[in-house]
N, C-alpha and C positions, 0 to 999 in steps of 0.2 A: 587145793591151791595150785597143783601142777597144771590145771587147765587155764589158769590166769597167767598171761604173759608176765615175765619178770618185772618189766618196767611199770606194770600197773598193779602189782601186788601191794597190799597194805602191810608193810613190814614193821611199822611202829605207829602207835596212836598219836594224834595231835591234841595234846591237852593245852589249849591256848589260854594264856593267863595274862594277856596285856590288852590295853585299850588305849586309843589315841585321843588325848585331850590337851588342848593348849600347847601343842607342839611336843608333848612328852608321851612316850610309850609307858604308861603307868602300869604297875604290877597289880593284879587282882588276886586278893586272898579270900574272897567271899565264896558264896555258894556257886555251883556250876551246873550246867545242863549237859547231859550226855547227847552226843551226836551219833546217830546210827544210820546205816544204809540198809535198804531192803534187799540189797544184793548179798548173797551168801558167799563166803570165802572157804566154805567146807563142803564136802560131798553131801553130808546130811544137812538139809536146809536150816539155817538160822541167820537172823540179821547180823551184820558186821558192825561192831562198835568202831567208829572212826576216831573218836576222841571226845573232847568236851569244850564248852565255851563258857565265859562268865555269864551268870544270871544276875543282871544288874537291875537297879531300881531307881526310885525317884532322886536320891542324893546324887548319884552319878549322872543322871539325865540333866539335872539342873546345873551341875558342874560343867557339863559339856556346853549347855546353852550359855552359861556365863562366859565361857571361853570364846564362843562364837560372837557374842555381843561385844566383848572387849576387843576382839580382832576387828570387828566392823567399826566400833567406837563412834557411833552416830554419824557414820560416813567419813570420819576423819582418820580411820585406820590405815596402816601401811598398804594393805591389799586393795581396798576400794579406791584409794587415791594413786595407786601405782601406775606407771606408764604402761600402755598396752604391750609394748615390745617386751617389757620386763615380766609381765604376767605370762606372755607366750613362752618366754625362756623357762619359767618355772614349769609350765605344762609340758614342754618338750623334755625337760629333765625327768619329769615323772614318767612319761610314756617310755623313755629309753630304759628306765629301771624296771618298769612293768614287763617289758618284753623278756627280760631275763628270767621271769617267773612263769613263762608259758607252760612248761611241762608240768609243774606243780599244780597250776590252776586247772589245766585240762584233765589231769588225773582226778582231781577232786570233783570237777563237774560230772564226770562219769559216775563216781561212787556216790556222791551226795544226791544227785537228782536223776540218775539213770540215763543221761543223755549220751547218745552214741559217740564213738570216738571221732568220726568225721564232723559231726555236728558240734561237738565240744571244741574241736580245733577251729572250726568255722566261727564259733561264737567269740573265741579269744581274738582271732585274727580280724574279724569284723569290728570288734571293739577298738582295737589298735587303729584300724583304718578310720573309724569314726572320730577318734581323737585327732588324728592328723587332718582329716577333712574339716573338723571344727576349727582347728588352728588356722587353716587357710581361709575359711569363711570369715573368721574373726578379723584376720588381716584385711580382707576386702571390705568388711564393714567399717573398719577404721579408716581405710583409704577413702571410702565414699564420704566419710564425715570430716575429712581434713580440708574443709572449705567454709566459706561464708555464704549465706543466702541473703537476699534483700527483697523486701516487699514494702512499697511506699518509701518512707524515709527510715525504716527500721532494718538493721542488720541482725542476723542470727547465726550463731555457731551451734549446730545441733549434733548431739551425740546420744548414745544410749548409755544410761547409768545403771548401777546395781540397785536392787530392791531392798537388800538388807540380809537378814538371817533366813536360811532355807533349811527346813526339816525334810530330809530325803529318805524315803522308804521304798525299797525295791522289791520285785517279785521273785518267787522261787523258780519260775520256769526259764527265765533268762537272768539269772542272778548277777551276771557280769555285764552283759550287753545293755539290757534295759535299765539297770541301775545306773550305769555310767552314762547312759543317754540322758539321765536327769542330772547326775552329779557333775559331769564334766562341763556342760554349758553353764550351769549355775556358778561353778567356781570361776571359770575364765572370765565371766562378765563382771567379776569383782564382788560377788556375794560371799558371805561366810556360811559354813554348813555344819549341820549335825546329821550324821548318817547312821542308820541302823540296818544291817543286812536282814534278808528274809530268814524265816525259820529253817527252810531247806536251802542249801547252797550258801551256808554261812562260813564254813571253814575255808572255802576257796578265796575269801576276801583276806584272810589272815596273812598270806605271803606278801600282800601288797601294802601292809601297814607301814613298813619302814620306808617304802617309796613315797607314800603320802607325807610321812613325818619329815623326811629330808628334802622334799621338793618345794614345799610351800611354807610361808611364814606361819608362826605359831597361831593356833586358833582358827585358821582358815578351814581346815578339815578336821572334824572331830568324829570319831567312830566308836559307837557303843554296841553292846551285845545284850540280848535279853528279849523278853516278850514285848510286843507293841504296847499293850495296855499299861505295862509297868514303866516303860521308857518314854514312849511317844506322848501318852496322855498327859503326864505332868508338864511336859514342855509346852504342849498346846494350851493348857490351862493358864499359863502365865500371861498369855496374850502378847508375848514378845517375839513370836515367830512372824515373819513377813510373808513367807511363801511355804505352802505345803505342797511338796512334790511327791506324788505317790503313784505307783503302778500296782494295781491290785483290784480289790473288790469295792463296789460303790458303797456297800454298807460300812466298811472300814473308813472310807473317805468321809462319809456323812457323819459317822460317830466322832471322828477327830475334829472336823471343822466345827461341829456343834459345841465342842469344848473350848473353842477360842472365844474369849469374851468380847472381842471386837472384830466379828467376822467380816465386816465391811472393809477392814484393812487387809484382809488375808487374800493374797493372790493364790490361785489354785492352778496347779499343773498336774493333771490327772490322766492316766491311762487306765481305763476300767474294763469291765467285762463286755462281751459281745455275743451275739447269736447269729453269726454270719451265715446267710443262706447261699446255696447253689441253686440256680434256676436253669433247668435243662430243657431247651426248646425241642420240638419234634425233628428239626433239621440238623441238630447238633452232630458233630463228628464224634461218634461214640468212642472210638479208639483214643483220641486226644482227651475227650471229656473224662473218661474213666481214669486215665493216667493222672489228670489234674485233681479229680475228686478224691482219688486214693491219697495223693499227697496232702490235699487240704484237710481230709478227715483223720488221717492216721499219723502224720508227721509228729514226732515226739508224743505219740499216743493221744493226739488231740488236745494236749495240754498247752494250748496257745490261745491268746485272745483272738488271733487272726485265723484260727482253725475254722473250717466249714463245720458248722454244728447242726445244720438241718439241710436236707436235700429235697428240692422240689423237682419232680420229673414229669414230663407230659405223658398223659394217658397212652398216647399212641406208641410210645417206646419204653414204657415202664417195665414190661416183662423182660425184654432183652437187656435193658440196663440192669435190673435187679439180678438177673442170672449171671451176667458177666462180671458185674461189680462184686457180687458175693464171692464168686470164685477167686477173684483177685485178692480180696481181703483175706481169705483163707490161705492163699499162697504166700503171704508175707512171712518173713522169717522172724521168729522171736529168739532173742538171745541176750547175753550180757553186752554192755556197751562197746567193748573192745572186739567183739566177734564180727568178723568180716561179713558184710551183707545183712546184719541185723537191722531190721526196720522197726520192730516192736521191742521195747526194752522194759525192764522192771519199773513199776510205778513207785515214785519216791515217798508217797503218803501211804502208810500201812492201812489206813481206813478207806482208801479209794476203791478197791475192788468191791467191798461191801456196799458202798454208796452206788456204784454203777449197777450192781445186782438189784438194788432197790428200784432203780429206774427201769431196768428190764422187767422185773416182776410187775410193776405198776402198768407198764405198757402191755404186757401179755394179758393181764387181767382185764384190760379195757379193749382187747380185740386185735392187738398187733401180733405178728408172728416173727420169729427169727429166721431170716432168709439164708444165712450162711451156716454151714455145718458146724463150724467151730465156735460160733457166736456164744458168748457167755461162759465158755469153759474156764474154770479157775485153775491157777497154779499158786504156788506159795506167795508170789509177789506180783501177780498179774491176773487180769481177766480179759479174755480174748474179745476183740471188738465185735459187737453184735449189730448186724444190719437189721433194723426193725422196720416192718411195713405191714399194714398201713398204720401210720401214726395220726392221731387226732389231737385236737387242741386241748382236750381235757387230760392228756397224759403229762406227767411230770417231765418226761424227756423232751417234750415240745416246749414247755414253759421255762425250764431251768437251763442255765448254762452248764452243761455237763462237765466240761473241762477234763475229759477222759475218754477212754475207748468205747464209745457207743455211738451208733450212727442212725438217727431217725430219718426215715424217707416218707414223703408225702407225694401223691400224684395230683395233677390238676388238669382240667380241661380248658378253663378260661384263665388267661394270664392275670386277670384282675384278682384271682384268689391269692397267689403269693404276694402281689403288690399290696393288697389290703392287709395281709398279715404283717408285712414289713412296716406299713404305716402305723399299725396298732402296737407294734413291738416297743418294748422299753429301750431297745438298742438301735444303733444306727452307725455302725463302723464301716463295714464293707459288704459287697456282694460279688459272687462269681456268676457271670451270665454266659451260657453256652448256646451258640447258634450261628447261622451263616447268612440268613437273608437280611440284607441291609434295611429293607423297608419295614421289617419286623423289629430289628434291633434299634433303629433310630429313635422311635418314640419311647421305647423301653429305657434306653440309655438316658434320655432327657428326663424321664420320671425318676429313675433310680438315683441319678445324681443329686436329686433333691431329698432323697430318703436316707442316703448313706454318704460317706465322704470319699469312697474309692469304689469305682466300678471296674472289676477285673473281667476283661473280655476273653473268653475261652482260656482262662487262667485261674489257678487257685488263689485265694486271698493270701496276702503276706504283708509284712511290714516294709521290707526293703524295696529298692535301694534306699539307704538312709538319707539320701539327698531329697527324696520325695516327702511331701507332707504326711504326717501320721497323726490322725485325730479321729474324732467320731462325734456323732450327734447324740442327743438325749443322755442316757445313762452310760454311754460308752467312753466318753472322754471330756476333758475340759482343757483348753489351750492346745497348741500344736507342737508336736515333736518331730524334728528332722534336723539335719545339720544346720540348715538356714534358719528355720523357725524357732528352734529351741533357744538360740541366742536372744531372740526377741521375747520369748516367753519368760525368760529369767532377767529381763531388764526393762527399763522404761525410758522413753525419749525425754531428754532434758537438754536445756540450752541456755546460752548466754546471749542476751539481746541488748542492743544499744542503738540510740538514734544517730543518724548520720550528721555529725557536726565535727568541727575541728578538734575539740578537746577529746571526744571519744575515739576518733580515728587515730589521733596521735598516741593515745593511751594503749589502744589495741596493738598498734605497730610496735610499741615498746615492749608490751607483754610477749608478743610473738618473737621479737629479737632476743629478749632475755631468756626465753625457753625455760622459765621457772614454773609455769603452770602445766600440769599434766593433762588437764581438761582442755584448755584453750591452746590448741596446737594445730599447725598445718603440716607437721612432719609426715612424710610419706613412708610407710613401712614397705620395704622391698620383700 
């Protein structure tokens, strides 16, 4: 314990026993699930018990759904009919309360998922910035709607309206930021929500329950705990959910949407898996390229959908790249999240090292070798990133999204080889392209832009800045998330129309003067 800074020590366990439904923090007296960290707090290694959370089931899930349905009230509820400026005030109240919990959330991010201190702080701060940017974009959206259009003899007042009830399921790798990238735009657009945190990174949501409870009308935000199949599945089976918002695996998304009896009514907002490649051309600046590929493959141990999960390097430079890249991987510092300079940190899933070893063993059996000296070395809660070469298409590490510390490398002579692989892939999120010759890059960029949704030139793949579109083709995503796009993903264009005649014009003028309609308004939010 002496090696753990005082501010980050676990001095008492968090046995969380409340959940948020219909504006009340209800006490849970049922069964619980232990929450543990793979980080040891003793000299002799053993996982650290952090606390426990409620293990909820169908009755609680349906109760939360009923609360969300009642709050929406077929579009007549307080929240969906509220003035835009009033919804913004609620969101501003929430984010101010959220900021006071920064230290608690950052500490739990480190312990629950092993995210480094700088990255945990960045995740919290980036989420706060995302909320404020969403508020500003929502204001602009409302300003742009505060007018009438005319085509022929028909006037229209067009706004974006809510969709209904949103079931929100976040991921463990960004349990705050990516979860809130779903939840915040869904709420602010006038929808009501049921939210279940991920299996890992669940306790860090608990300090925020009171902020949700006190900032929004009852039933707008309902927060449950438990396994997805026990909580999410019963909600989907009712057919009463209008939007499934999920960041995670396509198998989970498919299983949930198949349980909805009226899937044609179900809006999907999905951020799913990816197998983002790096393509390194013979004229690439190797110093810059290696820096970016190191970041892309090893940041948060490769546990990001935007991670570089396969590396294509041209035959002419493969030897130099593999030698220098392997040395850089071995030079990375492994340590606990609060240790200065730690780039590799404990894996939050106890089963992940064994899974990564399976991928390594399969690749070695089929002809690959480990190019770095430390590759595949095990510790109690980690396995060192293995640089595998040559990788072939019959290897699991080529086919599966590894979501962990292993780096498959392929060489190519003809650029059509990686392009064909990308076209055949189930995924289409991003690519990193490294090179300098504009006459080589130009046709490649034009092709790659039709295979993925973001082409990163001499840069590693990433999600941010959050104002840029974040989406994917094929099995990688459905709908678009960004500050701007998410507000549209969680809403629908709806409008009031009327013919240009004396009666209608007089009626509209009276409606605007009376200021009794929240929808029909030309008020300008400053």
